[in-house]
N, C-alpha and C positions, 0 to 999 in steps of 0.2 A: 438717467435721462431716457424718456420714452421715445420710441421710434415715431417718426411723423407718418401721416397717411401716405404721402408720396413715396417715402422710403419703403413702407410696407408693401405698396403696390409694385415697386421696382424689384424688391426681393422676391415677391411671389412670381413675377414674370421671369426672374432668373431661375426659380425652382421649376417653372413650366418649361423653360428652355432646357434645363438639365434633364427633366423627365423625357422630353421629346428626343433627346440625344441618347437615352438609355434604352437600348433594344429589348432588354429583359423587363424593365419596370414599366415602360409605356403601356404595353398591353394589359398589365395588371391595373394600372390607373384607369384606362379606358373601360375595362370590365367592371371595376369596382364602382365607378361613378356613372356609368352609362353614357359618358361623353363620347362623341365621335371626333375624328380628326378635323372635321369642319368646325366643330364646337371650339377646338383649340384656337383656331384663327378668329372665329367670329365672336367668341365670348371672352377673349383674353383681357379686354378692358373693363370687364364687370367685376366689381369688388366681391360679389357673391361667388362667382366662379373662381376667382383667385383665392378666396377663403377655402374653397373645396380642394384646391391644389395644395395649400398648406396643411389642411386637415389630413389629406392623404399622406403627405410626406411624414407627418408626425405620428402616423400609425406604427412606425418602426424606427426605433432609435438608431439602428445601423444606417437607415436611409438618411436620417438627419445628419449623422456624422459624415457619411459619404458626401452629401451635398455641401455641408459646411467646410469640410476639408478641401473639396474641389474648388470652392469659391472664396476661401480664406475669410469666412465670417464666423462669429461666435456661435456656439451651439444653441444658445438660448434665443437667438435672433428670429428664427422662424416662428417660435411661440409668441414673441412680442409682436411680430408682424400680423399673425393671426388674430391676436387680441385687438390690435388697432383696426384691422379690416372689419371686425365684428362690432365696431363701435365702442370698444373698451370693455365689453362684457365677456366674461368667461363662458365657454360652452360647457353645459352640463348634459351628460348623456343619460342621466337617470330620471 
């Protein structure tokens, strides 16, 4: 069963909240994305921004595991949410 758009956004917001609460990882996210703390508040409702949150999380398997374990969600759910937020297309980096 595919994740709904609403569920994908909700999960991405949970990831954002998890990042904000992570003193070590939040500065890495802000540095990697160029986002500011104001952006976190102002852009949290934008699917594109939420996609970047999920992209960042999925850069490191240990971050995915830590988030999923802390929130009792399956390890593949962030990837499903990312795909849903991108309109169902997979992201190709080449």
